[in-house]
Backbone of each chain as ProteinMPNN parsed JSONL, in Angstrom:
{"seq_chain_A": "MSAVAWSSAALLTAAAILVLVRVARGPSVLNRVVAMEVLVVIVVSGFGVEAAVNRHATTLPILAVVSLVGFVGAVSVARFAAPDEWDDRT", "coords_chain_A": {"N_chain_A": [[17.577, 2.04, 85.52], [19.419, 1.263, 83.675], [18.293, -0.624, 81.974], [16.435, 0.989, 80.668], [18.243, 2.691, 79.422], [19.577, 0.942, 77.633], [17.417, 0.063, 76.044], [16.459, 2.464, 74.918], [18.736, 3.22, 73.53], [18.874, 1.123, 71.698], [16.518, 1.555, 70.219], [17.083, 4.078, 69.114], [19.323, 3.461, 67.594], [18.237, 1.667, 65.723], [16.512, 3.466, 64.458], [18.407, 5.24, 63.353], [19.665, 3.551, 61.53], [17.577, 2.967, 59.73], [17.154, 5.546, 58.743], [19.59, 5.96, 57.484], [19.353, 4.13, 55.43], [17.435, 5.428, 53.895], [18.929, 7.699, 53.2], [20.844, 6.512, 51.58], [19.257, 5.489, 49.512], [18.034, 7.69, 48.37], [15.581, 9.279, 46.468], [16.68, 11.665, 45.527], [18.604, 14.714, 45.919], [17.296, 16.369, 47.754], [15.672, 14.611, 49.207], [17.68, 13.262, 50.528], [18.701, 15.319, 52.06], [16.586, 15.839, 53.843], [16.584, 13.389, 55.189], [19.151, 13.404, 56.34], [18.879, 15.502, 58.066], [17.068, 14.451, 59.908], [18.738, 12.469, 60.868], [20.674, 13.98, 62.205], [19.124, 14.975, 64.316], [18.616, 12.575, 65.584], [21.166, 11.912, 66.459], [21.557, 13.998, 68.286], [19.538, 13.303, 70.082], [20.631, 10.915, 71.003], [22.934, 11.814, 72.394], [21.516, 13.165, 74.359], [20.138, 11.09, 75.694], [22.338, 9.732, 76.748], [23.376, 11.702, 78.469], [21.245, 11.917, 80.25], [21.135, 9.359, 81.387], [23.683, 8.921, 82.548], [23.76, 11.113, 84.096], [25.063, 13.696, 83.79], [26.153, 16.966, 82.752], [27.908, 17.519, 80.773], [27.804, 17.186, 77.993], [25.829, 18.864, 77.108], [26.214, 21.507, 75.862], [27.172, 20.574, 73.425], [24.907, 19.449, 72.307], [23.39, 21.755, 71.647], [25.116, 22.941, 69.749], [25.404, 20.961, 67.746], [22.758, 20.707, 66.814], [22.343, 23.24, 65.734], [24.283, 23.298, 63.696], [23.331, 21.249, 62.067], [20.985, 22.46, 61.163], [21.981, 24.682, 59.682], [23.353, 23.321, 57.672], [21.254, 21.889, 56.39], [19.62, 24.006, 55.463], [21.379, 25.407, 53.772], [22.023, 23.537, 51.777], [19.441, 23.061, 50.786], [18.81, 25.573, 49.839], [20.516, 25.968, 47.69], [19.902, 23.933, 45.995], [19.74, 22.586, 42.826], [17.744, 21.89, 39.865], [17.597, 18.389, 39.541], [20.399, 16.702, 38.597], [21.476, 14.358, 39.345], [19.462, 12.662, 39.866], [18.089, 9.651, 40.79], [15.821, 8.582, 39.774], [15.424, 9.068, 37.113]], "CA_chain_A": [[17.937, 3.013, 84.491], [20.261, 0.682, 82.626], [17.401, -1.209, 80.963], [15.927, 2.111, 79.871], [19.335, 3.174, 78.572], [19.825, 0.027, 76.523], [16.327, 0.011, 75.065], [16.415, 3.677, 74.09], [19.86, 3.175, 72.585], [18.522, 0.214, 70.601], [15.526, 2.223, 69.374], [17.731, 5.147, 68.35], [20.184, 2.837, 66.586], [17.365, 1.199, 64.637], [16.068, 4.645, 63.716], [19.52, 5.759, 62.56], [19.91, 2.651, 60.396], [16.516, 3.196, 58.739], [17.396, 6.837, 58.099], [20.724, 5.804, 56.564], [18.836, 3.476, 54.217], [16.809, 6.47, 53.077], [20.001, 8.525, 52.642], [21.487, 5.783, 50.488], [18.349, 5.303, 48.389], [17.656, 8.959, 47.756], [16.242, 9.269, 45.175], [17.197, 12.96, 45.074], [19.388, 15.406, 46.955], [16.439, 16.907, 48.816], [15.32, 13.488, 50.087], [18.83, 12.975, 51.396], [18.812, 16.401, 53.042], [15.588, 15.589, 54.89], [17.03, 12.242, 55.989], [20.31, 13.784, 57.152], [18.379, 16.339, 59.147], [16.549, 13.534, 60.92], [19.883, 11.782, 61.475], [21.277, 14.907, 63.176], [18.297, 15.011, 65.523], [18.813, 11.306, 66.288], [22.445, 12.016, 67.183], [21.309, 14.856, 69.45], [18.78, 12.497, 71.045], [21.56, 9.965, 71.614], [23.667, 12.558, 73.423], [20.593, 13.461, 75.452], [19.924, 9.857, 76.468], [23.563, 9.459, 77.508], [23.471, 12.67, 79.563], [20.222, 11.626, 81.25], [21.429, 8.114, 82.088], [24.863, 9.072, 83.4], [23.523, 12.258, 84.954], [26.062, 14.773, 83.734], [25.751, 18.019, 81.818], [29.071, 17.873, 79.959], [27.531, 17.178, 76.561], [24.689, 19.714, 76.734], [26.559, 22.485, 74.827], [27.303, 19.883, 72.143], [23.555, 19.321, 71.768], [23.025, 23.013, 70.997], [25.948, 23.187, 68.565], [25.106, 19.995, 66.682], [21.475, 20.975, 66.166], [22.489, 24.433, 64.897], [25.039, 22.938, 62.496], [22.415, 20.512, 61.206], [20.08, 23.429, 60.55], [22.694, 25.447, 58.649], [23.607, 22.414, 56.553], [20.019, 21.606, 55.651], [19.143, 25.198, 54.757], [22.236, 25.795, 52.657], [21.847, 22.595, 50.662], [18.128, 23.279, 50.191], [18.791, 26.86, 49.136], [21.264, 25.912, 46.451], [19.57, 22.739, 45.22], [19.356, 22.861, 41.454], [17.054, 20.736, 39.293], [18.549, 17.387, 39.987], [20.978, 15.889, 37.529], [21.845, 13.045, 39.891], [18.229, 12.023, 40.314], [18.14, 8.237, 40.429], [14.57, 8.106, 39.179], [15.399, 9.279, 35.663]], "C_chain_A": [[18.718, 2.363, 83.362], [19.412, 0.004, 81.556], [16.84, -0.131, 80.055], [17.007, 2.592, 78.91], [19.523, 2.266, 77.371], [18.674, 0.022, 75.527], [16.237, 1.299, 74.27], [17.562, 3.701, 73.097], [19.536, 2.27, 71.413], [17.524, 0.875, 69.655], [16.188, 3.288, 68.499], [18.64, 4.571, 67.268], [19.361, 2.332, 65.41], [16.897, 2.37, 63.789], [17.174, 5.167, 62.817], [19.779, 4.875, 61.351], [18.856, 2.867, 59.315], [16.748, 4.507, 57.99], [18.557, 6.731, 57.109], [20.297, 5.075, 55.294], [18.202, 4.513, 53.3], [17.87, 7.382, 52.453], [20.632, 7.82, 51.447], [20.569, 5.691, 49.283], [18.01, 6.591, 47.673], [16.159, 9.108, 47.643], [16.763, 10.633, 44.724], [17.917, 13.625, 46.236], [18.491, 15.863, 48.095], [15.955, 15.816, 49.76], [16.461, 13.2, 51.051], [18.99, 14.054, 52.439], [17.834, 16.182, 54.191], [16.059, 14.458, 55.798], [18.217, 12.62, 56.879], [19.9, 14.664, 58.315], [17.826, 15.478, 60.292], [17.699, 12.826, 61.629], [20.56, 12.67, 62.518], [20.458, 14.93, 64.455], [18.433, 13.709, 66.296], [20.125, 11.323, 67.066], [22.274, 12.872, 68.429], [20.546, 14.085, 70.521], [19.688, 11.507, 71.751], [22.401, 10.623, 72.695], [22.779, 12.812, 74.633], [20.355, 12.248, 76.33], [21.142, 9.574, 77.338], [23.68, 10.407, 78.702], [22.462, 12.346, 80.659], [20.597, 10.391, 82.054], [22.596, 8.291, 83.039], [24.816, 10.327, 84.252], [24.69, 13.235, 84.965], [25.642, 15.749, 82.644], [26.879, 18.385, 80.857], [28.701, 18.043, 78.493], [26.421, 18.146, 76.161], [25.054, 20.812, 75.734], [26.691, 21.844, 73.447], [25.935, 19.723, 71.491], [23.166, 20.581, 71.003], [23.79, 23.191, 69.701], [25.568, 22.248, 67.423], [23.776, 20.326, 66.006], [21.558, 22.227, 65.301], [23.228, 24.116, 63.603], [24.158, 22.158, 61.515], [21.475, 21.436, 60.469], [20.775, 24.17, 59.409], [22.955, 24.576, 57.431], [22.373, 22.197, 55.712], [19.584, 22.817, 54.841], [20.055, 25.537, 53.589], [22.101, 24.823, 51.495], [20.506, 22.839, 49.974], [18.113, 24.555, 49.362], [19.466, 26.755, 47.775], [20.982, 24.656, 45.638], [19.113, 23.154, 43.832], [18.451, 21.719, 40.991], [18.043, 19.589, 39.146], [19.111, 16.575, 38.835], [21.44, 14.528, 38.02], [20.627, 12.275, 40.349], [18.194, 10.576, 39.843], [16.899, 7.76, 39.709], [14.582, 8.21, 37.662], [16.34, 8.316, 34.959]], "O_chain_A": [[18.693, 2.84, 82.228], [19.753, 0.042, 80.374], [16.771, -0.299, 78.837], [16.737, 2.865, 77.74], [19.616, 2.732, 76.236], [18.896, -0.017, 74.316], [15.969, 1.258, 73.069], [17.398, 4.142, 71.96], [19.869, 2.583, 70.27], [17.659, 0.774, 68.436], [15.902, 3.395, 67.307], [18.725, 5.112, 66.165], [19.726, 2.533, 64.252], [16.882, 2.292, 62.561], [16.93, 5.501, 61.658], [20.078, 5.376, 60.267], [19.181, 2.942, 58.13], [16.569, 4.582, 56.774], [18.522, 7.33, 56.034], [20.808, 5.357, 54.21], [18.399, 4.488, 52.085], [17.728, 7.794, 51.302], [20.919, 8.446, 50.427], [21.031, 5.799, 48.147], [17.725, 6.574, 46.475], [15.49, 9.066, 48.676], [17.255, 10.737, 43.6], [17.852, 13.168, 47.377], [18.865, 15.764, 49.264], [15.835, 16.041, 50.964], [16.243, 12.93, 52.232], [19.369, 13.769, 53.575], [18.194, 16.318, 55.36], [15.951, 14.548, 57.021], [18.283, 12.206, 58.036], [20.476, 14.597, 59.401], [18.079, 15.737, 61.469], [17.649, 12.606, 62.839], [20.971, 12.195, 63.576], [21.014, 14.908, 65.553], [18.376, 13.714, 67.526], [20.198, 10.818, 68.186], [22.776, 12.528, 69.499], [20.85, 14.186, 71.71], [19.546, 11.277, 72.952], [22.568, 10.071, 73.782], [23.217, 12.695, 75.777], [20.366, 12.348, 77.557], [21.012, 9.222, 78.51], [24.034, 9.988, 79.804], [22.762, 12.475, 81.846], [20.403, 10.365, 83.27], [22.531, 7.872, 84.195], [25.726, 10.579, 85.042], [25.235, 13.559, 86.021], [24.881, 15.408, 81.738], [26.828, 19.426, 80.201], [29.217, 18.934, 77.819], [26.099, 18.24, 74.976], [24.272, 21.049, 74.813], [26.374, 22.462, 72.431], [25.806, 19.844, 70.273], [22.681, 20.513, 69.874], [23.211, 23.545, 68.673], [25.426, 22.676, 66.278], [23.661, 20.243, 64.783], [20.922, 22.29, 64.249], [22.853, 24.601, 62.536], [24.221, 22.367, 60.303], [21.192, 21.232, 59.288], [20.234, 24.277, 58.308], [22.8, 25.023, 56.295], [22.415, 22.301, 54.486], [19.22, 22.687, 53.673], [19.572, 25.916, 52.522], [22.068, 25.247, 50.34], [20.421, 22.828, 48.746], [17.478, 24.611, 48.309], [19.03, 27.389, 46.814], [21.719, 24.338, 44.706], [18.208, 23.975, 43.685], [18.391, 20.682, 41.651], [19.171, 19.777, 38.692], [18.379, 15.841, 38.17], [21.758, 13.646, 37.222], [20.743, 11.335, 41.135], [18.26, 10.303, 38.644], [16.892, 6.687, 39.106], [13.826, 7.508, 36.991], [16.451, 8.346, 33.733]]}, "seq_chain_B": "MNWHLIADVVAGVLLLAGALLSLLAAVGLLRFPDLLARMHAGAKPQVLGLLLILVAVGLRLRSLHDIGLLLVIGLAQLLIVPVAAHMVGRSAYRTGEVERDDLLTDELSPAVDESGDD", "coords_chain_B": {"N_chain_B": [[7.825, 6.22, 98.359], [9.581, 8.636, 97.189], [10.317, 11.977, 96.01], [12.483, 12.06, 94.232], [12.655, 9.482, 93.201], [10.256, 9.274, 91.795], [10.684, 11.259, 89.861], [12.796, 10.062, 88.487], [11.591, 7.76, 87.427], [9.635, 8.887, 85.754], [11.365, 10.216, 84.016], [12.64, 8.018, 82.825], [10.49, 6.842, 81.422], [9.918, 8.927, 79.648], [12.295, 9.047, 78.186], [12.212, 6.577, 76.831], [9.851, 6.964, 75.347], [10.612, 9.135, 73.755], [12.733, 8.03, 72.24], [11.288, 6.093, 70.895], [9.596, 7.674, 69.333], [11.496, 8.795, 67.64], [12.196, 6.504, 66.233], [9.76, 6.0, 64.974], [9.618, 8.233, 63.302], [11.752, 7.632, 61.623], [10.839, 5.289, 60.394], [8.644, 6.305, 59.023], [9.977, 8.04, 57.307], [11.268, 6.225, 55.727], [9.21, 4.782, 54.505], [7.219, 6.444, 53.419], [5.788, 7.826, 50.392], [6.558, 10.149, 48.841], [8.486, 13.251, 48.615], [7.318, 15.385, 50.103], [5.651, 14.067, 51.938], [7.592, 12.647, 53.284], [9.004, 14.728, 54.456], [7.094, 15.583, 56.245], [7.035, 13.356, 57.977], [9.635, 13.551, 58.882], [9.822, 15.988, 60.215], [7.873, 16.409, 62.327], [7.259, 14.179, 64.367], [9.831, 13.731, 65.129], [10.783, 16.119, 66.342], [9.094, 16.26, 68.556], [9.907, 13.92, 69.851], [12.573, 14.582, 70.474], [12.123, 16.722, 72.208], [10.831, 15.42, 74.331], [12.959, 13.829, 75.218], [14.71, 15.819, 76.051], [13.256, 16.91, 78.185], [13.36, 14.704, 79.858], [16.119, 14.611, 80.382], [16.323, 16.992, 81.816], [14.767, 16.295, 84.049], [16.398, 14.4, 85.179], [18.803, 15.758, 85.724], [18.164, 18.027, 87.258], [19.066, 20.647, 87.899], [19.045, 24.168, 87.943], [20.576, 25.651, 86.198], [21.317, 23.808, 84.163], [18.793, 23.161, 83.224], [18.016, 25.561, 82.112], [19.767, 25.685, 79.904], [18.835, 23.436, 78.508], [16.301, 24.318, 77.886], [16.917, 26.353, 76.096], [17.979, 24.795, 74.006], [15.724, 23.272, 73.279], [13.867, 25.283, 72.505], [15.299, 26.394, 70.403], [15.254, 24.232, 68.626], [12.495, 24.171, 68.086], [12.26, 26.53, 66.674], [14.015, 26.16, 64.556], [13.405, 23.796, 63.087], [10.868, 24.119, 61.656], [11.674, 26.197, 59.913], [13.765, 25.056, 58.432], [12.348, 22.946, 57.236], [10.566, 24.409, 55.725], [12.334, 25.664, 53.922], [13.328, 23.422, 52.56], [10.961, 22.463, 51.425], [10.205, 24.613, 49.783], [12.37, 24.656, 48.028], [12.042, 22.135, 46.927], [9.618, 22.426, 45.569], [10.308, 24.344, 43.66], [12.32, 23.153, 42.197], [10.95, 21.325, 40.837], [10.434, 18.936, 42.065], [8.158, 18.282, 43.457], [5.241, 16.598, 42.699], [2.912, 18.176, 40.908], [0.388, 17.367, 40.251], [-0.406, 15.76, 42.313], [-1.227, 17.417, 44.328], [-3.903, 18.746, 46.263], [-4.824, 21.419, 46.545], [-3.166, 24.19, 45.092], [-1.778, 26.877, 45.775], [0.491, 28.144, 45.295], [1.497, 28.051, 42.73], [0.499, 30.098, 40.845], [1.796, 32.355, 41.879], [4.5, 31.685, 41.623], [4.668, 31.387, 38.854], [4.103, 33.984, 38.108], [6.214, 35.421, 39.185], [8.233, 34.617, 37.593], [10.841, 33.594, 37.736], [11.386, 30.974, 37.548]], "CA_chain_B": [[7.857, 6.964, 97.085], [9.995, 10.024, 97.337], [10.236, 12.818, 94.828], [13.546, 11.723, 93.289], [12.317, 8.232, 92.514], [9.206, 9.571, 90.824], [11.296, 11.981, 88.744], [13.589, 9.114, 87.693], [10.693, 6.89, 86.656], [9.071, 9.698, 84.666], [12.435, 10.447, 83.043], [12.836, 6.791, 82.049], [9.379, 6.699, 80.473], [10.058, 9.937, 78.6], [13.408, 8.641, 77.319], [11.732, 5.521, 75.93], [8.886, 7.533, 74.411], [11.349, 9.946, 72.786], [13.439, 7.159, 71.304], [10.273, 5.441, 70.055], [9.152, 8.645, 68.33], [12.555, 8.861, 66.631], [12.076, 5.324, 65.377], [8.582, 6.197, 64.118], [9.993, 9.19, 62.257], [12.611, 6.952, 60.655], [10.007, 4.379, 59.606], [7.893, 7.139, 58.088], [10.918, 8.538, 56.305], [11.602, 5.14, 54.812], [8.078, 4.174, 53.827], [6.334, 7.373, 52.739], [6.08, 7.739, 48.969], [7.222, 11.264, 48.149], [9.31, 14.126, 49.459], [6.546, 16.17, 51.072], [5.238, 13.158, 53.003], [8.775, 12.326, 54.087], [9.283, 15.898, 55.285], [6.117, 15.529, 57.334], [7.512, 12.369, 58.951], [10.907, 13.947, 59.452], [9.798, 17.201, 61.023], [7.049, 16.522, 63.538], [7.526, 13.244, 65.477], [11.22, 13.872, 65.509], [10.936, 17.217, 67.294], [8.441, 15.877, 69.814], [10.781, 12.952, 70.505], [13.722, 15.27, 71.069], [11.669, 17.505, 73.362], [10.622, 14.493, 75.449], [14.263, 13.433, 75.752], [15.272, 16.957, 76.783], [12.555, 16.97, 79.474], [13.904, 13.623, 80.681], [17.438, 15.044, 80.864], [16.09, 17.974, 82.873], [14.29, 15.609, 85.258], [17.512, 13.682, 85.797], [19.873, 16.638, 86.199], [17.552, 18.783, 88.359], [19.712, 21.893, 88.319], [18.419, 25.261, 87.223], [21.483, 26.037, 85.128], [21.196, 22.856, 83.058], [17.448, 23.241, 82.653], [18.036, 26.729, 81.227], [20.406, 25.311, 78.635], [17.93, 22.526, 77.8], [15.219, 25.154, 77.361], [17.442, 27.015, 74.893], [18.083, 23.799, 72.933], [14.379, 22.926, 72.825], [13.276, 26.402, 71.761], [16.018, 26.499, 69.131], [14.703, 23.202, 67.742], [11.158, 24.563, 67.649], [12.39, 27.568, 65.654], [14.848, 25.707, 63.458], [12.855, 22.732, 62.252], [9.941, 24.628, 60.64], [12.37, 26.981, 58.893], [14.47, 24.127, 57.549], [11.355, 22.225, 56.433], [10.063, 25.367, 54.749], [13.337, 25.84, 52.868], [13.375, 22.211, 51.734], [9.736, 22.407, 50.639], [10.298, 25.636, 48.743], [13.331, 24.197, 47.036], [11.453, 20.987, 46.233], [8.614, 22.924, 44.632], [10.9, 25.108, 42.561], [13.129, 22.312, 41.315], [10.07, 20.379, 40.16], [10.414, 17.638, 42.736], [6.796, 18.021, 43.897], [4.3, 16.311, 41.621], [1.819, 19.137, 41.12], [-0.904, 16.685, 40.104], [-0.767, 15.131, 43.588], [-1.687, 18.391, 45.317], [-5.332, 19.069, 46.184], [-4.826, 22.827, 46.16], [-1.822, 24.649, 44.809], [-1.881, 28.328, 45.704], [1.814, 28.716, 45.054], [1.927, 28.064, 41.327], [0.352, 31.393, 40.18], [2.821, 33.286, 42.347], [5.79, 31.325, 41.027], [4.611, 31.71, 37.43], [4.116, 35.43, 37.955], [7.538, 35.963, 39.491], [8.98, 34.405, 36.356], [12.257, 33.202, 37.851], [11.523, 29.513, 37.639]], "C_chain_B": [[8.311, 8.394, 97.338], [10.06, 10.707, 95.962], [11.275, 12.432, 93.766], [13.224, 10.464, 92.496], [11.262, 8.481, 91.434], [9.802, 10.275, 89.603], [12.094, 11.03, 87.859], [12.695, 8.233, 86.834], [10.097, 7.655, 85.483], [10.124, 9.934, 83.59], [12.664, 9.208, 82.186], [11.744, 6.611, 81.01], [9.531, 7.685, 79.317], [11.195, 9.595, 77.644], [12.938, 7.593, 76.316], [10.772, 6.08, 74.894], [9.595, 8.355, 73.341], [12.066, 9.097, 71.759], [12.458, 6.471, 70.36], [9.779, 6.398, 68.971], [10.21, 8.835, 67.242], [12.449, 7.692, 65.666], [10.878, 5.474, 64.437], [8.895, 7.157, 62.984], [10.826, 8.496, 61.186], [11.796, 6.005, 59.783], [9.202, 5.167, 58.575], [8.763, 7.638, 56.96], [11.215, 7.475, 55.262], [10.415, 4.74, 53.953], [7.194, 5.146, 53.064], [6.763, 7.563, 51.291], [6.789, 8.937, 48.353], [7.82, 12.251, 49.145], [8.494, 14.865, 50.497], [6.084, 15.299, 52.24], [6.427, 12.824, 53.895], [9.168, 13.497, 54.97], [8.368, 15.934, 56.493], [6.57, 14.549, 58.412], [8.777, 12.856, 59.631], [10.81, 15.114, 60.409], [9.08, 16.999, 62.361], [7.341, 15.502, 64.626], [8.934, 13.38, 66.01], [11.416, 14.95, 66.562], [10.282, 16.868, 68.62], [9.309, 14.889, 70.58], [11.954, 13.632, 71.178], [13.296, 16.071, 72.291], [11.423, 16.602, 74.573], [11.949, 14.094, 76.076], [14.885, 14.584, 76.544], [14.589, 17.118, 78.145], [13.104, 15.904, 80.417], [15.277, 14.0, 81.224], [17.27, 16.053, 81.992], [15.636, 17.32, 84.17], [15.414, 14.854, 85.953], [18.54, 14.633, 86.39], [19.41, 17.522, 87.35], [18.375, 19.978, 88.815], [19.243, 23.003, 87.394], [19.259, 25.67, 86.016], [21.333, 25.12, 83.909], [19.827, 22.95, 82.404], [17.332, 24.464, 81.752], [18.631, 26.401, 79.884], [19.498, 24.391, 77.816], [16.776, 23.294, 77.17], [15.658, 25.846, 76.082], [17.485, 26.031, 73.728], [16.705, 23.479, 72.378], [13.742, 24.04, 72.018], [13.96, 26.574, 70.415], [15.491, 25.469, 68.142], [13.351, 23.634, 67.192], [11.215, 25.665, 66.605], [13.02, 27.029, 64.382], [14.101, 24.782, 62.514], [11.818, 23.253, 61.247], [10.639, 25.411, 59.536], [13.076, 26.058, 57.905], [13.479, 23.382, 56.655], [10.771, 23.148, 55.364], [11.039, 25.539, 53.591], [13.377, 24.621, 51.956], [12.129, 22.132, 50.852], [9.739, 23.404, 49.497], [11.203, 25.165, 47.61], [12.763, 23.028, 46.233], [10.445, 21.456, 45.195], [9.276, 23.554, 43.419], [11.812, 24.277, 41.678], [12.276, 21.232, 40.671], [10.021, 19.017, 40.799], [9.001, 17.255, 43.178], [5.922, 17.753, 42.674], [3.078, 17.207, 41.789], [0.455, 18.486, 40.957], [-1.359, 16.049, 41.421], [-1.395, 16.107, 44.57], [-3.17, 18.655, 45.137], [-5.533, 20.54, 45.844], [-3.391, 23.261, 45.978], [-1.879, 26.165, 44.646], [-0.553, 28.968, 45.337], [2.092, 28.908, 43.574], [1.653, 29.393, 40.621], [1.451, 32.371, 40.596], [4.169, 32.985, 41.72], [5.798, 31.669, 39.538], [4.747, 33.213, 37.211], [5.508, 36.002, 38.193], [8.507, 35.673, 38.353], [10.425, 34.0, 36.526], [12.412, 31.696, 37.98], [11.97, 28.957, 36.291]], "O_chain_B": [[7.499, 9.259, 97.665], [9.879, 10.081, 94.917], [10.998, 12.47, 92.567], [13.479, 10.381, 91.294], [11.36, 7.973, 90.317], [9.479, 9.943, 88.463], [12.083, 11.159, 86.635], [12.99, 7.985, 85.665], [10.053, 7.153, 84.36], [9.827, 9.864, 82.397], [12.858, 9.312, 80.975], [12.021, 6.272, 79.86], [9.306, 7.337, 78.158], [11.086, 9.819, 76.438], [13.214, 7.689, 75.121], [10.846, 5.733, 73.715], [9.238, 8.291, 72.164], [12.027, 9.385, 70.563], [12.746, 6.286, 69.177], [9.566, 5.992, 67.828], [9.878, 9.014, 66.071], [12.589, 7.85, 64.453], [10.957, 5.125, 63.259], [8.494, 6.932, 61.842], [10.639, 8.733, 59.992], [12.024, 5.919, 58.576], [9.086, 4.765, 57.418], [8.348, 7.659, 55.801], [11.39, 7.77, 54.08], [10.592, 4.391, 52.785], [6.482, 4.733, 52.149], [7.95, 7.476, 50.978], [7.564, 8.757, 47.413], [7.674, 12.099, 50.358], [8.913, 14.972, 51.649], [6.117, 15.73, 53.393], [6.289, 12.727, 55.114], [9.614, 13.301, 56.1], [8.784, 16.263, 57.605], [6.505, 14.851, 59.604], [8.98, 12.609, 60.82], [11.625, 15.231, 61.324], [9.607, 17.371, 63.409], [7.655, 15.91, 65.744], [9.191, 13.17, 67.195], [12.119, 14.743, 67.551], [10.838, 17.142, 69.684], [9.444, 14.987, 71.8], [12.299, 13.307, 72.314], [14.008, 16.105, 73.294], [11.76, 16.963, 75.701], [12.071, 14.024, 77.299], [15.511, 14.362, 77.58], [15.247, 17.422, 79.141], [13.294, 16.149, 81.609], [15.575, 13.743, 82.391], [17.975, 15.991, 82.999], [16.053, 17.722, 85.256], [15.392, 14.683, 87.172], [19.096, 14.352, 87.451], [20.155, 17.748, 88.304], [18.383, 20.296, 90.004], [19.066, 22.788, 86.195], [18.728, 25.993, 84.954], [21.235, 25.587, 82.774], [19.703, 22.836, 81.185], [16.633, 24.422, 80.739], [18.09, 26.777, 78.844], [19.394, 24.532, 76.597], [16.328, 22.973, 76.07], [14.905, 25.928, 75.112], [17.09, 26.361, 72.61], [16.52, 23.419, 71.163], [13.145, 23.789, 70.971], [13.31, 26.859, 69.409], [15.298, 25.775, 66.965], [13.078, 23.491, 66.0], [10.34, 25.749, 65.743], [12.62, 27.387, 63.274], [14.151, 24.951, 61.296], [11.874, 22.866, 60.079], [10.261, 25.318, 58.368], [12.996, 26.255, 56.693], [13.727, 23.203, 55.462], [10.515, 22.722, 54.238], [10.638, 25.56, 52.428], [13.45, 24.754, 50.734], [12.219, 21.78, 49.676], [9.329, 23.086, 48.38], [10.871, 25.255, 46.428], [12.97, 22.933, 45.023], [10.417, 20.946, 44.075], [8.856, 23.327, 42.285], [12.061, 24.645, 40.53], [12.804, 20.322, 40.031], [9.615, 18.043, 40.164], [8.671, 16.072, 43.269], [5.865, 18.556, 41.742], [2.293, 17.015, 42.717], [-0.537, 19.0, 41.473], [-2.553, 15.826, 41.625], [-2.027, 15.688, 45.54], [-3.653, 18.776, 44.011], [-6.321, 20.874, 44.958], [-2.494, 22.746, 46.646], [-2.01, 26.678, 43.534], [-0.474, 30.173, 45.098], [2.833, 29.814, 43.192], [2.504, 29.818, 39.84], [1.971, 33.121, 39.769], [4.9, 33.896, 41.329], [6.792, 32.173, 39.014], [5.404, 33.665, 36.273], [5.937, 36.932, 37.511], [9.486, 36.395, 38.167], [11.186, 34.051, 35.56], [13.433, 31.201, 38.457], [12.145, 27.746, 36.15]]}, "name": "protein", "num_of_chains": 2, "seq": "MSAVAWSSAALLTAAAILVLVRVARGPSVLNRVVAMEVLVVIVVSGFGVEAAVNRHATTLPILAVVSLVGFVGAVSVARFAAPDEWDDRTMNWHLIADVVAGVLLLAGALLSLLAAVGLLRFPDLLARMHAGAKPQVLGLLLILVAVGLRLRSLHDIGLLLVIGLAQLLIVPVAAHMVGRSAYRTGEVERDDLLTDELSPAVDESGDD"}
């Protein structure tokens, strides 16, 4: 199980780094929102891997809460996104 | 080969597959050219990866109470992700982020023009 734990952790870390590159590059707020949403799901996956490897259910409520918070964040930013004055492409 | 060992092996495979799908989603997010394509990469493989990981957690914990909670988390994801992607897509269309020339069909533009609040 420990090899599985380390390789999934490595895969998730690589994924998180790639997503952070997209967050940094943009080029607009909505691109960053999509990337942050993916980052939240990666964090939830990380908690899940940890719970599965160490065989405890302590973090399971955190999974539910984090994914709901990610949803609310994404929807509120998307709802109030204006035509983008910080767009790096222009 | 008892039942617990099989469940552990399946859980390990599912964990790896889930993490790999997360990585694929991230690669797609980085490499796809525009927002709609990136949303596609961000929404679908990501959710499947998370569901696989949740199944793996259930196979490791093997208690009915925890599996119920995992079911709630998975169903919530299945409801949440399409709604969030829809909101982002709507917002992208209305703030002019979507290149309308790239679309093969665009059934939304008459409705948006008619509503007149763009």
